[in-house]
C-alpha positions in Angstrom: 0.0 0.0 0.0 1.1 3.5 -0.8 1.4 6.0 2.0 -1.0 8.9 2.0 0.0 12.5 2.6 -0.5 12.2 6.4 1.5 8.9 6.6 4.3 10.4 4.5 4.5 13.5 6.7 4.6 11.4 9.8 7.3 9.1 8.4 9.4 12.1 7.3 8.9 13.8 10.7 10.3 10.8 12.5 13.4 10.6 10.2 16.8 12.1 10.7 17.4 12.3 7.0 14.9 12.6 4.1 16.1 11.3 0.8 15.1 13.5 -2.1 15.4 11.7 -5.5 15.2 13.5 -8.8 11.6 14.2 -9.7 9.9 14.2 -13.1 10.3 17.9 -13.3 13.4 20.1 -12.7 12.5 20.3 -9.0 11.0 18.1 -6.3 8.4 19.1 -3.7 10.1 16.6 -1.3 12.8 19.2 -0.7 10.3 21.7 0.7 8.5 18.9 2.6 11.8 17.9 4.2 12.4 21.4 5.4 9.1 21.4 7.2 9.4 17.8 8.4 12.5 18.6 10.4 14.8 16.0 8.8 18.0 16.8 6.9 17.4 16.9 3.2 19.6 14.6 1.2 19.5 15.5 -2.5 20.0 12.6 -4.8 20.2 14.5 -8.1 23.3 15.6 -9.8 21.9 18.7 -11.5 19.3 20.0 -9.0 20.2 23.3 -7.4 18.0 24.3 -4.4 16.6 27.8 -4.7 18.0 30.8 -3.0 21.6 29.6 -2.6 22.6 33.2 -3.4 20.9 34.3 -0.2 22.2 31.8 2.3 24.6 28.8 2.4 22.6 25.7 1.3 25.5 23.5 2.3 24.8 24.2 6.0 21.5 22.3 6.0 21.5 20.1 2.8 23.5 17.1 1.9 23.9 16.6 -1.8 25.0 13.1 -2.8 26.1 12.0 -6.3 23.7 9.7 -8.1 26.6 7.4 -9.2 27.4 6.8 -5.5 23.9 5.7 -4.4 24.8 2.4 -3.0 25.8 1.1 0.4 28.2 4.0 0.9 25.3 6.4 1.2 23.8 4.5 4.1 27.2 4.0 5.7 27.9 7.7 5.4 24.6 8.8 6.9 24.8 6.3 9.7 28.2 7.8 10.6 27.1 11.4 10.9 27.1 12.3 14.6 23.8 13.4 16.2 25.1 16.9 17.0 25.8 17.4 13.3 22.3 16.2 12.3 20.9 18.6 14.9 23.0 21.5 13.5 21.8 20.8 10.0 18.2 20.5 11.1 18.4 23.8 13.1 19.9 25.6 10.1 17.0 24.3 7.9 14.4 25.6 10.5 16.1 29.0 10.3 15.6 29.3 6.5 12.4 27.3 5.8 10.1 30.3 5.9 12.0 31.7 2.9 10.4 28.8 0.8 6.8 29.9 1.5 4.8 32.4 -0.5 2.4 34.5 1.5 -1.1 33.9 0.2 -3.0 36.9 -1.2 -5.7 38.3 1.0 -8.4 37.4 -1.5 -7.7 33.7 -1.2 -9.0 33.7 2.3 -12.3 35.5 1.8 -15.1 33.6 3.5 -12.8 30.8 4.8 -12.1 32.0 8.3 -10.8 28.6 9.5 -8.1 28.6 6.9 -7.2 32.2 7.6 -6.9 31.4 11.3 -4.5 28.6 10.5 -2.3 31.0 8.4 -2.3 33.5 11.2 -1.1 30.8 13.6 1.8 29.8 11.2 2.8 33.5 10.9 2.6 34.1 14.6 4.5 31.0 15.8 6.6 29.7 12.9 7.2 32.5 10.4 6.6 35.8 12.0 7.9 37.8 9.1 6.1 35.8 6.4 3.9 38.6 5.1 6.5 41.3 5.2 10.0 40.1 4.5 11.1 36.5 4.9 9.3 34.7 2.2 9.8 33.2 -1.3 8.5 36.3 -3.1 11.1 38.5 -1.3 13.8 36.0 -2.0 13.0 35.9 -5.7 12.9 39.7 -5.8 16.3 39.9 -4.1 17.9 37.5 -6.5 16.4 39.2 -9.5 17.6 42.5 -8.2 21.2 41.2 -8.2 20.7 40.1 -11.9 23.6 37.6 -11.7 23.7 33.9 -11.1 25.7 33.5 -8.0 26.0 30.2 -6.2 28.5 29.0 -3.7 28.9 25.6 -5.2 29.3 25.1 -9.0 26.8 23.1 -11.0 27.8 19.5 -10.8 29.4 19.8 -7.4 28.1 18.0 -4.3 28.2 18.9 -0.6 28.4 16.7 2.5 29.4 17.2 6.1 33.0 16.0 6.0 34.0 13.8 8.9 37.7 14.7 8.3 36.9 18.4 8.9 34.8 18.0 12.0 31.7 17.5 9.9 32.0 21.0 8.4 30.1 21.4 5.1 32.4 20.5 2.3 32.0 20.9 -1.5 33.1 17.8 -3.3 33.3 16.3 -6.8 31.1 13.3 -7.8 33.7 10.9 -6.4 33.4 12.8 -3.0 36.8 14.3 -3.3 36.8 17.8 -1.7 37.1 20.7 -4.2 
């Protein structure tokens, strides 16, 4: 049996790492779901670049693993990541996750007071600046304002917490050699 949305959210919320395989399109909704589930996103796509890398360092809360290395070495690597590193990555993801939400337009809530109340709760407790500054619309506007493609890691590079460097985020090649 396939998991429904509630079952998948529960499973992701109980996980330390959430694997994010390449989707049918150029992006995957699982990346955004992982940010909200509280697990560390593990991208399994060589050419996917998470949005907004120009605004903050994606390597501080995402592990990007080369597709050619999806074998026992991935599980062994993830099992070896210390809990304090997992917690650091998860905390960094919580700090930036509101940037991945768009504030809904006021007209979308007309007549649906229960839904509006839920949004107000999210804004008050989770994303207090959602309507004004820390949201996806503002992030896109900021990046477009810069008018230059700027990322910390080159396309085709990968990033992992490197055990040899105290689990500091490290950009690597596809064979996991530090750049």
